[in-house]
C-alpha positions as CSV (number, residue, x, y, z in Angstrom):
1,X,-62.6,-19.8,-33.0
2,X,-59.6,-18.1,-34.5
3,X,-56.1,-18.2,-33.1
4,X,-53.7,-15.4,-34.0
5,X,-55.9,-14.8,-37.1
6,X,-54.0,-17.5,-39.0
7,X,-55.1,-20.8,-37.3
8,X,-58.7,-21.9,-37.0
9,X,-59.5,-24.1,-34.1
10,X,-62.7,-25.9,-33.2
11,X,-61.7,-26.5,-29.6
12,X,-64.5,-29.0,-28.6
13,X,-63.9,-31.3,-31.6
14,X,-60.1,-31.0,-31.2
15,X,-60.3,-32.1,-27.6
16,X,-62.5,-35.0,-28.4
17,X,-60.2,-36.1,-31.3
18,X,-57.1,-35.9,-29.1
19,X,-58.9,-37.9,-26.3
20,X,-59.8,-40.6,-28.7
21,X,-56.3,-40.8,-30.2
22,X,-54.5,-40.8,-26.9
23,X,-56.9,-43.3,-25.2
24,X,-54.7,-46.4,-24.4
25,X,-56.1,-49.5,-26.0
26,X,-55.6,-51.7,-22.9
27,X,-58.1,-49.6,-21.0
28,X,-60.7,-51.3,-23.2
29,X,-60.2,-54.6,-21.3
30,X,-63.2,-53.9,-19.1
31,X,-66.4,-55.6,-17.9
32,X,-67.8,-59.1,-17.5
33,X,-68.9,-59.1,-21.1
34,X,-65.3,-59.6,-22.2
35,X,-64.8,-62.2,-19.4
36,X,-67.8,-64.2,-20.6
37,X,-66.6,-64.0,-24.2
38,X,-63.1,-65.2,-23.2
39,X,-64.7,-68.1,-21.3
40,X,-66.8,-69.0,-24.3
41,X,-63.7,-68.9,-26.5
42,X,-61.8,-71.1,-24.0
43,X,-64.6,-73.7,-24.2
44,X,-64.5,-73.6,-28.0
45,X,-60.7,-74.0,-28.0
46,X,-61.0,-77.0,-25.9
47,X,-63.5,-78.6,-28.4
48,X,-61.4,-77.5,-31.4
49,X,-57.7,-78.0,-30.3
50,X,-56.5,-77.8,-33.9
51,X,-57.3,-74.1,-33.8
52,X,-55.1,-73.4,-30.7
53,X,-51.8,-71.5,-31.1
54,X,-48.8,-72.5,-29.1
55,X,-47.0,-70.1,-26.8
56,X,-44.4,-68.2,-28.7
57,X,-46.1,-68.5,-32.1
58,X,-45.0,-65.4,-34.0
59,X,-47.8,-65.3,-36.6
60,X,-50.3,-62.5,-37.0
61,X,-53.5,-64.4,-37.4
62,X,-56.2,-63.0,-39.7
63,X,-59.0,-64.9,-38.0
64,X,-57.8,-63.9,-34.5
65,X,-57.3,-60.2,-35.2
66,X,-60.6,-59.8,-37.1
67,X,-62.4,-61.5,-34.2
68,X,-61.3,-58.9,-31.6
69,X,-63.9,-56.2,-30.9
70,X,-61.1,-53.8,-29.7
71,X,-59.5,-53.8,-33.1
72,X,-62.7,-52.3,-34.6
73,X,-62.8,-49.7,-31.9
74,X,-59.2,-48.8,-32.8
75,X,-60.1,-48.5,-36.4
76,X,-63.1,-46.3,-35.9
77,X,-61.6,-44.0,-33.3
78,X,-58.3,-43.5,-35.2
79,X,-60.2,-42.9,-38.5
80,X,-62.7,-40.5,-37.1
81,X,-60.1,-38.5,-35.1
82,X,-57.6,-38.3,-37.9
83,X,-60.4,-37.0,-40.3
84,X,-61.3,-34.5,-37.6
85,X,-57.7,-33.3,-37.6
86,X,-56.9,-33.4,-41.3
87,X,-60.3,-33.2,-42.8
88,X,-61.6,-35.3,-45.7
89,X,-64.8,-37.2,-46.8
90,X,-66.7,-34.0,-46.4
91,X,-65.4,-33.3,-42.9
92,X,-63.8,-29.9,-42.1
93,X,-60.6,-30.0,-40.1
94,X,-60.9,-28.9,-36.5
95,X,-57.4,-27.5,-36.6
96,X,-56.8,-25.6,-39.9
97,X,-55.1,-22.6,-41.5
98,X,-57.1,-19.5,-42.3
99,X,-57.2,-18.3,-45.9
100,X,-54.3,-16.1,-46.7
101,X,-52.2,-17.2,-43.8
102,X,-48.4,-17.3,-44.2
103,X,-46.9,-20.5,-45.7
104,X,-44.9,-21.2,-42.6
105,X,-48.1,-21.2,-40.5
106,X,-49.4,-24.0,-42.7
107,X,-46.3,-26.1,-42.0
108,X,-46.6,-25.3,-38.3
109,X,-50.2,-26.7,-38.2
110,X,-49.2,-29.8,-40.1
111,X,-46.4,-30.3,-37.6
112,X,-48.9,-29.9,-34.7
113,X,-51.2,-32.4,-36.2
114,X,-48.4,-34.8,-36.8
115,X,-47.3,-34.4,-33.2
116,X,-50.8,-35.3,-32.0
117,X,-50.8,-38.4,-34.1
118,X,-47.3,-39.4,-33.0
119,X,-48.1,-39.2,-29.3
120,X,-51.3,-41.2,-29.9
121,X,-49.4,-43.9,-31.8
122,X,-46.7,-44.1,-29.1
123,X,-49.4,-44.5,-26.4
124,X,-50.8,-47.5,-28.4
125,X,-47.4,-49.0,-29.2
126,X,-45.3,-48.7,-26.1
127,X,-46.3,-50.3,-22.8
128,X,-44.6,-51.0,-19.5
129,X,-45.9,-54.3,-18.2
130,X,-44.4,-56.2,-15.3
131,X,-41.5,-53.7,-15.2
132,X,-40.7,-54.6,-18.8
133,X,-40.8,-52.5,-22.0
134,X,-43.1,-54.0,-24.6
135,X,-44.0,-53.0,-28.1
136,X,-47.4,-53.7,-29.6
137,X,-48.3,-53.4,-33.3
138,X,-51.6,-51.3,-33.5
139,X,-52.4,-52.5,-37.0
140,X,-56.1,-51.5,-37.0
141,X,-55.3,-48.1,-35.3
142,X,-52.8,-47.4,-38.1
143,X,-55.4,-48.4,-40.7
144,X,-57.7,-45.7,-39.3
145,X,-55.0,-43.1,-39.4
146,X,-54.2,-43.7,-43.0
147,X,-57.8,-43.0,-44.1
148,X,-57.3,-39.3,-43.5
149,X,-53.6,-39.2,-44.4
150,X,-53.6,-41.1,-47.6
151,X,-57.2,-41.2,-48.6
152,X,-59.7,-44.0,-48.2
153,X,-58.8,-45.6,-51.5
154,X,-55.1,-45.9,-50.8
155,X,-55.8,-46.9,-47.2
156,X,-58.4,-49.5,-48.2
157,X,-56.2,-51.1,-50.9
158,X,-53.1,-51.2,-48.6
159,X,-55.1,-52.7,-45.8
160,X,-56.7,-55.5,-47.9
161,X,-53.5,-56.3,-49.7
162,X,-51.4,-56.6,-46.5
163,X,-53.9,-59.0,-44.9
164,X,-53.9,-61.0,-48.1
165,X,-50.1,-61.2,-47.9
166,X,-50.0,-61.7,-44.1
167,X,-49.3,-65.5,-44.3
168,X,-46.1,-64.7,-46.2
169,X,-44.7,-62.3,-43.6
170,X,-46.1,-64.0,-40.5
171,X,-44.7,-61.6,-37.9
172,X,-45.9,-58.1,-37.3
173,X,-42.5,-56.5,-38.0
174,X,-42.5,-57.6,-41.6
175,X,-46.2,-56.9,-42.0
176,X,-46.0,-53.3,-40.8
177,X,-42.9,-52.6,-42.8
178,X,-44.5,-53.7,-46.1
179,X,-47.7,-52.0,-45.0
180,X,-45.9,-48.7,-44.7
181,X,-44.5,-49.1,-48.2
182,X,-47.9,-50.0,-49.6
183,X,-49.5,-46.9,-48.0
184,X,-47.0,-44.6,-49.6
185,X,-47.2,-46.5,-52.9
186,X,-51.0,-46.4,-53.2
187,X,-51.0,-42.8,-52.0
188,X,-48.8,-42.0,-54.9
189,X,-51.0,-43.8,-57.4
190,X,-54.4,-42.5,-56.1
191,X,-53.3,-39.0,-55.2
192,X,-51.0,-38.2,-58.1
193,X,-47.8,-38.1,-56.1
194,X,-46.4,-38.3,-52.6
195,X,-47.8,-35.6,-50.3
196,X,-46.7,-34.6,-46.9
197,X,-49.6,-36.4,-45.3
198,X,-49.1,-39.6,-47.3
199,X,-45.4,-39.6,-46.3
200,X,-46.5,-39.1,-42.7
201,X,-48.8,-42.1,-43.0
202,X,-45.9,-44.3,-44.2
203,X,-43.7,-43.1,-41.4
204,X,-46.3,-43.8,-38.7
205,X,-47.0,-47.3,-40.1
206,X,-43.3,-48.1,-40.0
207,X,-42.6,-46.5,-36.6
208,X,-43.6,-49.6,-34.5
209,X,-41.2,-51.7,-36.5
210,X,-38.5,-49.1,-36.2
211,X,-38.8,-48.9,-32.4
212,X,-38.8,-52.7,-32.2
213,X,-35.5,-52.9,-34.2
214,X,-33.9,-50.0,-32.3
215,X,-34.8,-51.5,-28.9
216,X,-34.0,-55.0,-30.1
217,X,-37.3,-56.2,-28.7
218,X,-40.1,-58.0,-30.6
219,X,-43.5,-56.6,-31.5
220,X,-45.9,-58.5,-29.3
221,X,-49.1,-59.8,-30.7
222,X,-51.6,-60.2,-27.9
223,X,-54.0,-63.1,-27.8
224,X,-56.8,-64.3,-25.5
225,X,-54.4,-66.9,-24.1
226,X,-51.4,-64.7,-23.6
227,X,-48.8,-62.8,-25.6
228,X,-46.9,-64.0,-28.7
229,X,-43.7,-62.4,-29.7
230,X,-43.9,-61.4,-33.3
231,X,-40.5,-61.1,-35.0
């Protein structure tokens, strides 16, 4: 499908990509399977009290985050959808610019793609719970976005390194701030310079931290027992 002879749109794939990106993470809390899993975890925690985390613990736990099924769903849906939008790894973009199109049209398409990603990230980050504004750090969702924006090598190195360094930062605010810098840095190394998409990846990774600081509210790391404010 061609729009205005300058923009190429694969509408079905575009709609699927937008739906996956804009799907709120907390809608995944469904079914008795998750309830049974939480019950099993509660029993295990009772047997292993040394693994319990106290209310208000600000740390981002490697073991806890990598044991959450929803995090892997976030990683896959964000990665697949961002690749559908920007292309890469042999995938053709579902929202592209036709050959010979004006330069300003290319920037317009990049802006539209960025807007789609921005709305999706805000949906994952900002929540209104119990009449209270809460910010959540969608770390795995952001990791999926960076695969298309910065390339799989830059995204992979940044993701591995940030979790290796996570005990140093503890809270999500510091972790995502450094993560944004690493994404841009590795994008420069592997892609031969800072591109618009790589810079966009850095901005999106930093945005939850920026919102947290501007609103003077912590980034909240959710656990099976409750919520932990990450500073």
